[in-house]
C-alpha positions as CSV (number, residue, x, y, z in Angstrom):
1,X,21.0,-20.7,-0.6
2,X,24.6,-19.5,0.0
3,X,24.6,-16.0,0.9
4,X,28.3,-15.4,0.3
5,X,28.1,-16.9,-3.3
6,X,24.9,-14.9,-4.0
7,X,26.7,-11.6,-2.8
8,X,29.8,-12.2,-5.1
9,X,27.3,-12.8,-8.1
10,X,25.5,-9.5,-7.4
11,X,28.7,-7.6,-7.2
12,X,29.9,-9.1,-10.4
13,X,26.5,-8.2,-11.9
14,X,26.6,-4.8,-10.6
15,X,30.2,-4.3,-11.9
16,X,29.1,-5.4,-15.4
17,X,26.3,-3.0,-15.6
18,X,28.5,-0.1,-14.1
19,X,30.9,-0.6,-17.1
20,X,28.4,-1.0,-19.9
21,X,25.3,0.7,-18.3
22,X,23.5,3.9,-18.4
23,X,24.5,5.0,-15.0
24,X,23.3,5.1,-11.4
25,X,19.8,6.0,-10.3
26,X,18.2,6.1,-6.8
27,X,17.4,8.1,-3.6
28,X,18.3,8.4,0.0
29,X,15.9,9.6,2.6
30,X,16.4,9.7,6.4
31,X,14.1,10.9,9.3
32,X,14.8,11.5,13.1
33,X,12.5,12.3,15.7
34,X,13.3,14.1,18.8
35,X,10.9,14.3,21.9
36,X,12.0,16.6,24.7
37,X,9.3,15.0,27.1
38,X,11.3,11.6,27.1
39,X,14.2,10.5,29.2
40,X,15.9,9.7,26.0
41,X,14.7,12.6,23.7
42,X,16.3,11.1,20.4
43,X,13.5,8.5,20.2
44,X,13.1,7.6,16.3
45,X,15.1,7.1,13.4
46,X,14.6,5.5,10.0
47,X,16.5,5.5,6.8
48,X,16.2,4.1,3.2
49,X,19.0,3.8,0.7
50,X,17.8,2.8,-2.8
51,X,20.5,2.5,-5.5
52,X,20.0,1.2,-9.0
53,X,22.2,0.6,-12.0
54,X,20.7,0.7,-15.6
55,X,21.8,-1.2,-18.7
56,X,19.2,0.2,-21.3
57,X,16.7,-2.6,-20.9
58,X,17.9,-3.9,-17.7
59,X,17.7,-2.3,-14.2
60,X,19.2,-3.7,-11.0
61,X,18.3,-2.0,-7.5
62,X,19.5,-2.5,-3.9
63,X,17.2,-1.2,-1.2
64,X,18.4,-1.0,2.3
65,X,16.1,0.0,5.3
66,X,17.5,1.1,8.6
67,X,16.0,1.8,12.2
68,X,17.4,2.1,15.5
69,X,18.1,-1.5,15.8
70,X,20.4,-1.1,12.8
71,X,19.9,-2.6,9.3
72,X,16.4,-3.8,9.1
73,X,15.9,-5.1,5.5
74,X,17.9,-5.7,2.6
75,X,16.0,-6.1,-0.6
76,X,17.2,-6.5,-4.4
77,X,15.1,-5.9,-7.4
78,X,15.7,-6.8,-11.0
79,X,13.6,-5.5,-13.9
80,X,14.2,-6.3,-17.7
81,X,12.1,-5.1,-20.6
82,X,12.5,-6.4,-24.0
83,X,9.3,-5.0,-25.7
84,X,6.8,-8.0,-25.6
85,X,8.8,-9.8,-23.0
86,X,9.2,-8.3,-19.4
87,X,10.5,-9.6,-16.4
88,X,10.5,-8.1,-12.8
89,X,11.7,-9.8,-9.4
90,X,12.7,-9.1,-5.8
91,X,14.6,-11.0,-3.2
92,X,14.5,-10.2,0.6
93,X,17.0,-10.8,3.4
94,X,17.4,-10.4,7.1
95,X,20.5,-8.6,7.7
96,X,20.5,-9.3,11.3
97,X,20.5,-13.1,10.9
98,X,22.0,-13.0,7.5
99,X,19.0,-15.2,6.3
100,X,17.2,-15.5,3.1
101,X,13.6,-14.7,3.6
102,X,11.6,-14.2,0.3
103,X,12.0,-14.1,-3.6
104,X,9.5,-13.6,-6.2
105,X,9.4,-13.1,-10.0
106,X,7.0,-12.2,-12.7
107,X,7.6,-13.1,-16.4
108,X,5.0,-11.7,-18.8
109,X,4.4,-11.7,-22.6
110,X,2.3,-8.9,-23.9
111,X,0.8,-9.5,-27.3
112,X,-1.4,-6.6,-27.4
113,X,-4.9,-7.7,-26.9
114,X,-3.9,-10.8,-24.7
115,X,-1.0,-11.4,-22.3
116,X,0.4,-14.4,-20.6
117,X,2.3,-14.3,-17.1
118,X,4.0,-16.5,-14.8
119,X,4.5,-15.8,-11.1
120,X,7.0,-17.8,-9.0
121,X,7.7,-17.2,-5.3
122,X,9.9,-18.9,-2.7
123,X,10.1,-18.6,1.1
124,X,13.1,-19.3,3.3
125,X,12.9,-21.8,6.2
126,X,12.4,-20.6,9.7
127,X,12.6,-22.1,13.0
128,X,8.9,-23.0,13.0
129,X,8.5,-23.4,9.3
130,X,10.1,-25.1,6.3
131,X,11.0,-23.6,3.1
132,X,8.2,-23.4,0.5
133,X,7.5,-22.2,-3.1
134,X,4.8,-21.9,-5.6
135,X,3.7,-20.8,-9.0
136,X,0.7,-18.7,-10.4
137,X,0.0,-18.9,-14.3
138,X,-1.9,-16.0,-15.7
139,X,-3.6,-15.3,-19.1
140,X,-5.6,-12.0,-19.6
141,X,-6.5,-9.4,-22.1
142,X,-9.1,-7.2,-23.7
143,X,-12.3,-8.5,-25.2
144,X,-13.2,-5.1,-26.2
145,X,-10.5,-2.5,-25.7
146,X,-11.2,-0.1,-23.1
147,X,-14.6,-1.7,-22.5
148,X,-14.3,-5.3,-21.4
149,X,-11.3,-7.4,-20.0
150,X,-10.7,-10.5,-18.2
151,X,-7.9,-12.1,-16.1
152,X,-7.7,-15.8,-15.1
153,X,-5.1,-17.0,-12.5
154,X,-4.2,-20.6,-11.8
155,X,-2.7,-21.3,-8.6
156,X,0.1,-24.1,-7.7
157,X,1.0,-23.6,-4.3
158,X,1.0,-19.8,-4.4
159,X,-1.7,-17.1,-4.8
160,X,-1.7,-13.4,-5.4
161,X,-3.3,-12.4,-2.2
162,X,0.0,-10.9,-0.8
163,X,2.5,-11.9,1.8
164,X,3.9,-9.5,4.5
165,X,7.1,-9.8,6.6
166,X,7.1,-8.0,10.0
167,X,10.1,-6.9,12.0
168,X,10.4,-7.2,15.8
169,X,11.4,-3.6,16.0
170,X,10.5,-1.6,19.1
171,X,9.8,1.5,16.8
172,X,6.3,0.3,15.9
173,X,5.2,3.6,14.4
174,X,7.5,3.4,11.5
175,X,6.3,2.4,8.0
176,X,9.6,0.2,7.4
177,X,8.8,-2.3,9.9
178,X,6.8,-4.4,7.4
179,X,7.4,-5.6,3.9
180,X,4.5,-6.7,1.7
181,X,4.8,-8.6,-1.7
182,X,2.2,-9.9,-4.3
183,X,2.7,-13.7,-4.4
184,X,2.1,-15.7,-1.4
185,X,3.7,-19.1,-1.7
186,X,2.5,-20.4,1.6
187,X,-1.1,-21.2,0.8
188,X,-0.1,-24.9,0.3
189,X,2.3,-27.5,1.3
190,X,4.7,-29.5,-0.9
191,X,4.6,-31.3,-3.2
192,X,3.1,-28.7,-5.6
193,X,-0.4,-29.7,-6.9
194,X,-3.3,-27.6,-8.2
195,X,-4.3,-25.2,-5.3
196,X,-7.2,-23.1,-6.8
197,X,-8.4,-20.9,-9.7
198,X,-9.5,-17.3,-9.9
199,X,-11.2,-15.5,-12.8
200,X,-11.9,-11.9,-13.0
201,X,-14.3,-9.9,-15.5
202,X,-14.3,-6.3,-15.8
203,X,-16.6,-4.2,-17.9
204,X,-17.6,-0.7,-18.5
205,X,-21.5,-0.6,-19.5
206,X,-23.0,2.3,-21.3
207,X,-20.5,4.6,-20.0
208,X,-22.2,5.0,-16.6
209,X,-21.7,1.6,-14.8
210,X,-18.5,-0.4,-13.9
211,X,-18.7,-4.1,-13.2
212,X,-16.0,-6.2,-11.6
213,X,-16.9,-10.0,-11.0
214,X,-14.3,-12.3,-9.3
215,X,-14.9,-16.0,-9.2
216,X,-12.7,-18.2,-7.0
217,X,-12.2,-21.9,-6.6
218,X,-10.2,-24.1,-4.3
219,X,-8.9,-27.5,-5.0
220,X,-12.2,-28.8,-3.5
221,X,-14.3,-26.7,-5.8
222,X,-16.5,-23.5,-5.8
223,X,-15.5,-21.0,-3.0
224,X,-17.0,-17.6,-3.7
225,X,-18.4,-15.2,-6.2
226,X,-17.7,-11.4,-5.8
227,X,-19.6,-8.9,-7.8
228,X,-18.9,-5.0,-7.3
229,X,-21.3,-2.8,-9.5
230,X,-20.5,0.9,-9.4
231,X,-22.9,3.2,-10.9
232,X,-21.3,6.6,-12.2
233,X,-23.0,10.0,-12.2
234,X,-26.2,8.5,-10.6
235,X,-29.5,10.3,-11.6
236,X,-27.2,12.7,-13.8
237,X,-25.6,14.2,-10.6
238,X,-21.7,13.9,-9.6
239,X,-22.6,11.0,-7.5
240,X,-21.3,7.3,-7.4
241,X,-22.9,4.4,-6.0
242,X,-21.0,0.9,-5.3
243,X,-22.7,-2.4,-4.5
244,X,-20.8,-5.3,-3.4
245,X,-22.3,-8.8,-3.5
246,X,-20.3,-11.7,-2.0
247,X,-21.8,-15.4,-2.4
248,X,-20.3,-18.6,-0.9
249,X,-21.6,-22.0,-0.5
250,X,-23.0,-21.1,2.9
251,X,-23.5,-17.6,3.1
252,X,-24.1,-14.3,1.2
253,X,-23.5,-10.7,2.0
254,X,-24.2,-7.3,0.5
255,X,-22.9,-3.8,1.1
256,X,-22.8,-0.5,-0.8
257,X,-20.9,2.7,-0.8
258,X,-22.2,5.8,-2.0
259,X,-19.8,9.0,-2.7
260,X,-20.3,12.4,-4.1
261,X,-17.8,13.8,-6.5
262,X,-17.5,17.4,-8.0
263,X,-15.1,19.2,-10.2
264,X,-13.9,21.3,-7.2
265,X,-13.7,18.5,-4.5
266,X,-14.7,15.1,-3.3
267,X,-17.0,14.1,-0.9
268,X,-16.9,10.5,0.3
269,X,-19.3,8.9,2.6
270,X,-18.3,5.6,4.5
271,X,-21.5,3.3,4.9
272,X,-22.7,-0.1,6.0
273,X,-26.1,-1.6,5.3
274,X,-27.8,-2.7,8.8
275,X,-29.7,-6.1,8.2
276,X,-31.8,-8.4,10.2
277,X,-31.7,-11.8,8.4
278,X,-32.3,-11.0,4.8
279,X,-34.1,-7.8,5.6
280,X,-32.2,-4.3,5.3
281,X,-33.2,-2.3,8.6
282,X,-31.1,0.8,7.9
283,X,-27.9,2.5,7.0
284,X,-25.0,3.2,9.0
285,X,-22.7,6.2,8.2
286,X,-19.5,5.6,9.9
287,X,-17.2,8.1,8.3
288,X,-17.0,11.2,6.0
289,X,-14.1,12.4,4.0
290,X,-14.0,15.9,2.1
291,X,-11.1,17.4,0.0
292,X,-11.2,20.7,-1.6
293,X,-8.3,22.3,-3.7
294,X,-8.1,26.0,-4.8
295,X,-5.0,28.2,-5.8
296,X,-2.3,25.7,-4.6
297,X,-4.1,25.1,-1.2
298,X,-5.7,21.8,-0.4
299,X,-8.0,21.4,2.7
300,X,-8.9,17.7,3.8
301,X,-11.2,16.7,6.4
302,X,-11.7,13.2,7.6
303,X,-14.2,12.0,10.1
304,X,-14.6,8.8,12.0
305,X,-18.2,8.8,13.2
306,X,-17.8,5.5,15.1
307,X,-14.7,5.2,17.1
308,X,-15.6,2.1,18.9
309,X,-15.3,-0.2,15.7
310,X,-13.4,2.0,13.2
311,X,-10.0,3.9,12.9
312,X,-8.3,6.5,10.4
313,X,-5.2,5.2,8.9
314,X,-2.0,7.0,8.5
315,X,-1.2,8.8,5.0
316,X,1.0,5.8,4.0
317,X,-2.0,3.8,4.0
318,X,-4.4,6.1,2.3
319,X,-6.0,8.1,5.2
320,X,-9.0,5.8,5.1
321,X,-11.8,5.2,7.7
322,X,-11.7,1.4,8.0
323,X,-12.6,-1.1,10.5
324,X,-9.9,-1.6,13.1
325,X,-10.1,-5.4,12.6
326,X,-9.5,-4.8,9.0
327,X,-6.7,-2.4,9.6
328,X,-4.9,-5.0,12.0
329,X,-5.3,-7.8,9.5
330,X,-4.0,-5.9,6.6
331,X,-1.1,-4.5,8.6
332,X,-2.3,-0.8,8.2
333,X,-0.8,1.7,10.7
334,X,-3.5,4.0,12.1
335,X,-3.9,6.9,14.6
336,X,-5.3,6.3,18.2
337,X,-8.7,4.9,17.9
338,X,-10.2,7.9,19.8
339,X,-9.2,10.4,17.1
340,X,-12.5,11.0,15.4
341,X,-11.5,14.0,13.3
342,X,-8.6,15.2,11.1
343,X,-8.2,18.3,9.4
344,X,-5.4,19.1,7.0
345,X,-4.5,22.2,5.3
346,X,-1.4,21.7,2.6
347,X,-0.3,24.9,0.8
348,X,2.4,25.1,-2.0
349,X,4.2,28.4,-2.3
350,X,5.2,29.0,-6.2
351,X,6.8,27.8,-7.8
352,X,5.0,24.6,-7.2
353,X,7.1,21.5,-6.8
354,X,10.4,23.5,-6.5
355,X,9.8,25.8,-3.5
356,X,8.2,26.0,-0.1
357,X,5.2,24.1,1.1
358,X,3.4,24.2,4.5
359,X,1.2,21.6,6.0
360,X,-0.7,21.7,9.2
361,X,-2.7,18.4,10.5
362,X,-5.1,18.9,13.4
363,X,-6.5,15.9,15.3
364,X,-9.5,16.0,17.4
365,X,-10.3,13.1,20.0
366,X,-13.3,11.9,21.9
367,X,-11.3,11.7,25.2
368,X,-9.6,15.1,25.8
369,X,-12.6,17.4,26.9
370,X,-10.7,20.4,25.6
371,X,-12.2,23.1,23.4
372,X,-13.6,21.4,20.1
373,X,-12.1,18.0,21.3
374,X,-8.6,19.1,20.3
375,X,-6.0,16.5,20.8
376,X,-3.0,17.3,18.7
377,X,-1.4,19.5,15.8
378,X,1.4,18.8,13.6
379,X,2.9,21.6,11.6
380,X,5.7,21.2,9.0
381,X,7.4,23.1,6.4
382,X,9.2,21.6,3.4
383,X,11.7,22.9,0.9
384,X,12.2,21.3,-2.5
385,X,15.2,22.1,-4.8
386,X,13.3,20.7,-8.0
387,X,13.1,16.9,-7.9
388,X,16.7,16.4,-6.3
389,X,16.8,17.6,-2.8
390,X,13.9,17.8,-0.3
391,X,14.1,18.7,3.3
392,X,11.3,18.8,5.9
393,X,11.0,20.3,9.5
394,X,7.9,19.2,11.6
395,X,6.8,19.7,15.0
396,X,3.9,18.2,17.1
397,X,2.2,19.7,20.0
398,X,-0.5,17.7,21.9
399,X,-2.3,18.2,25.3
400,X,1.0,17.5,27.2
401,X,2.8,20.2,25.4
402,X,5.6,20.2,22.8
403,X,5.5,16.4,22.1
404,X,7.9,15.8,19.0
405,X,10.2,17.4,16.4
406,X,11.0,15.5,13.2
407,X,13.7,16.4,10.7
408,X,13.7,14.7,7.4
409,X,15.7,14.9,4.1
410,X,15.5,13.1,0.8
411,X,18.0,13.2,-2.0
412,X,17.5,11.8,-5.5
413,X,19.6,11.2,-8.5
């Protein structure tokens, strides 16, 4: 693919939309980090420019990410909606080398109770791997609207497990260092052949139980059967219980996750079943999460009770207590593993969403030996002028003193 011809084509397309379209949309946000304790105090920077042009049913967007090293990623998005026919696609380039990395597209036809879709994806050649591409054919719909639904995906050289591209940036704490897309065209080699099948069945039974069943086949036959059964309002209480059953040709496993939910907050309990062979010998509770909101203030507490095996992910990845191995495999950023507790207070000062907000996050560690195991506190204030302009100032203090000052701003139009 010739990048020069592609760029010229995109400029012509954007020019046409600019003349006949509805106008520009987009956002620009930037963040800098200053650390007075370092020899080079100006230690972090990230910025994203998202510019789009709309022509009633078509939107073209350009998303550019920047870090200290310069221009990190360049992504182009296209979305078109023709009522029952819908298309969306993305292209990703490496600006440093000028190389094409990836493209994907999804074309769907929605006929109400049933829909058809085609996923296509291609990956560019690298020094170690050749270019590759693949397809996924989808059919799904509602058997009973709002009650029972299904989806079937047929794989030809690609699946929907997701593919992630990582940057070699030295700024490893930035959420911009990786890009993740849905369609993975690297599961098989060319030429294209049948690569597998996936069938999902979802149902709501009696208004109190949710069933999610996923059956997976590879080109050699049956691979696994996964069943997730969730009971809602168990025993008439605001309690939810989830059971996961996974069967393969050689193994089977079971897990369950109970959580307590109320109208005023949410208590989540992260658990594992302890087993010896097929016998259940106990229950491990490795994490707790609590959230309570009242009068514009939200208090959140997250506890990691097993810092040897589990971590707490950053807000960009859900503030979850999950296995360190899973976090690494999924590319999730997480706080230092010895952080066992995070307590956050977020306060909105009226008018909500168009005024000041204040947030303080306090971290507790197993290794500090200080009062209450205090490790770090981050305090920030945000000024929002409607949905157009937002500015944030944030400072972090840890056991070594004044650690960091972050300034960020976002403009939307």
